C-alpha positions in Angstrom: 0.0 0.0 0.0 1.7 3.3 -1.0 2.3 5.9 1.6 1.6 9.5 0.8 1.9 12.7 2.7 -1.3 14.5 3.8 -0.5 17.2 1.1 -0.2 14.5 -1.6 -3.5 13.0 -0.4 -5.2 16.4 -0.6 -3.9 16.9 -4.1 -5.1 13.4 -5.2 -8.5 14.2 -3.7 -8.8 17.4 -5.7 -7.9 15.5 -8.9 -10.6 12.9 -8.2 -13.2 15.6 -7.3 -12.5 17.5 -10.6 -13.3 14.4 -12.6 -16.0 15.6 -15.1 -17.8 12.3 -15.4 -17.0 10.3 -12.3 -17.8 6.6 -12.3 -18.6 4.5 -9.2 -15.0 3.7 -8.5 -14.0 7.3 -8.7 -16.8 8.3 -6.3 -15.8 5.5 -3.8 -12.1 6.5 -4.0 -12.9 10.1 -3.3 -15.1 9.2 -0.4 -12.5 6.9 1.1 -9.7 9.4 0.6 -11.8 12.2 2.2 -12.6 9.9 5.2 -8.9 9.1 5.7 -7.9 12.8 5.5 -10.6 13.7 8.0 -9.4 11.0 10.4 -5.8 12.2 10.0 -6.8 15.8 10.6 -8.9 14.7 13.6 -6.0 12.9 15.2 -3.6 15.8 14.1 -1.5 13.2 12.3 1.2 14.7 10.1 2.9 11.5 9.3 2.4 9.6 6.1 -1.0 8.0 5.5 -2.2 5.0 3.4 -4.1 7.3 1.0 -4.3 5.3 -2.1 -7.8 5.5 -3.6 -8.1 1.7 -3.8 -10.9 1.6 -6.4 -10.9 -2.2 -6.5 -13.9 -4.4 -7.2 -13.9 -5.7 -3.6 -14.6 -2.2 -2.3 -18.3 -2.2 -1.4 -20.5 0.8 -1.9 -22.2 -0.3 1.3 -19.3 1.3 3.1 -20.6 4.7 2.0 -23.1 6.5 4.2 -26.6 7.6 3.0 -28.7 10.7 3.4 -32.0 12.3 2.6 -32.0 15.3 0.3 -35.1 17.4 0.6 -35.7 19.9 -2.3 -38.3 22.7 -1.9 -40.6 22.3 -4.9 -42.5 25.5 -4.2 -39.4 27.8 -4.4 -39.5 30.6 -6.8 -37.9 34.1 -6.9 -39.8 36.9 -5.3 -42.4 38.4 -7.6 -42.6 35.3 -9.8 -46.1 34.1 -10.5 -47.0 30.9 -8.5 -48.4 29.3 -11.7 -48.2 25.6 -12.2 -45.5 23.8 -10.1 -43.8 22.6 -13.3 -42.7 26.2 -14.0 -41.3 26.8 -10.5 -37.5 26.8 -10.3 -37.7 24.7 -7.1 -39.7 22.0 -8.9 -37.3 22.1 -11.9 -34.3 21.7 -9.5 -36.0 18.7 -7.9 -36.5 17.1 -11.3 -33.0 17.8 -12.4 -31.4 16.4 -9.2 -33.7 13.3 -9.3 -32.6 12.6 -12.9 -29.0 13.1 -12.1 -29.2 10.8 -9.1 -31.0 8.1 -11.2 -28.0 8.2 -13.6 -25.3 8.3 -10.9 -24.0 5.6 -8.5 -24.3 8.1 -5.7 -28.1 7.8 -6.2 -28.0 4.5 -4.3 -27.1 6.4 -1.2 -29.5 9.3 -1.5 -33.3 9.4 -0.8 -34.4 12.5 -2.6 -37.7 13.9 -1.4 -39.8 16.8 -2.6 -40.6 19.3 0.2 -43.8 21.4 0.0 -41.9 24.4 1.6 -38.7 24.8 3.5 -39.5 28.4 4.5 -36.6 29.9 2.6 -38.6 32.2 0.4 -36.1 35.1 0.4 -33.3 32.6 -0.6 -34.8 30.2 -3.2 -34.2 27.5 -4.2 -33.8 25.6 -1.0 -32.4 22.1 -0.2 -31.8 20.2 3.1 -29.4 17.4 3.7 -29.9 15.0 6.7 -28.9 11.6 8.0 -29.6 9.8 11.3 -26.9 10.6 13.8 -25.3 13.3 11.6 -25.3 17.0 11.3 -28.1 18.4 9.0 -27.6 21.3 6.6 -29.9 23.8 5.0 -28.9 25.6 1.8 -30.6 28.3 -0.2 -29.8 30.1 -3.5 -29.6 26.9 -5.6 -30.3 27.4 -9.3 -31.8 24.7 -11.7 -29.4 24.2 -14.6 -26.5 25.7 -12.7 -25.8 24.2 -9.3 -27.1 20.6 -9.4 -23.6 19.2 -10.0 -22.3 21.1 -7.0 -25.2 19.7 -4.9 -24.1 16.1 -5.9 -20.5 16.9 -5.0 -21.7 18.3 -1.6 -23.7 15.1 -1.0 -20.7 13.0 -1.8 -18.7 15.0 0.8 -21.6 14.8 3.3 -22.0 11.0 3.2 -18.3 10.5 3.2 -17.9 12.2 6.6 -19.8 9.7 8.6 -21.0 12.3 11.1 -22.2 14.9 8.5 -19.8 17.5 9.6 -18.6 19.4 6.5 -16.0 22.1 6.9 -16.7 25.1 4.7 -13.6 24.6 2.5 -14.7 21.0 1.8 -18.0 22.1 0.2 -18.3 23.2 -3.4 -17.9 27.0 -3.8 -21.6 27.5 -4.5 -22.6 25.8 -1.3 -20.2 27.8 0.9 -22.0 31.1 0.8 -25.5 29.6 0.4 -25.5 27.6 3.7 -28.3 28.9 5.9 -27.7 26.7 8.9 -26.7 23.4 10.3 -28.3 21.4 13.1 -26.3 19.0 15.4 -27.2 15.3 15.5 -30.1 14.4 17.7 -27.9 12.0 19.7 -26.0 15.1 21.1 -22.6 14.2 19.6 -21.0 17.4 18.3 
């Protein structure tokens, strides 16, 4: 098993995350690498790590976490006519994310649910990420046709953490400024 420095592992993770059309092996490798880096940072380890991505067939996708993604289907910019839901940006975002998850191995780990309203009207379109025993996140300002790929990247980061704690610099750029809040796990671990 090759030994790499933390800096080398971070570089490798950036390369994996920049993959334009990631396959299941690439997603698993990125999640495993992210987990190892988080563990190393948590233990303040600066020594070499076993950071190879190990995208081998014996790697089970069952080792990945899972989450629920709620998408507000009533979201629309202020002043926009309510009209049929099919015309609302929130509903369009929900449809886009559902289609992307249906085509992506990550979809096996995500239960996407439409939400009637997330009360984010000043900051449409809203999404929420949650998982039992993990931090939950609420994001606004998502745009159909623009940010769905970033949402998937954020989900990959989220389920790769185990406890849902995502540092700001680990989230895609569009989901850094758009975070509206996070809620600690119900079990009290913070």
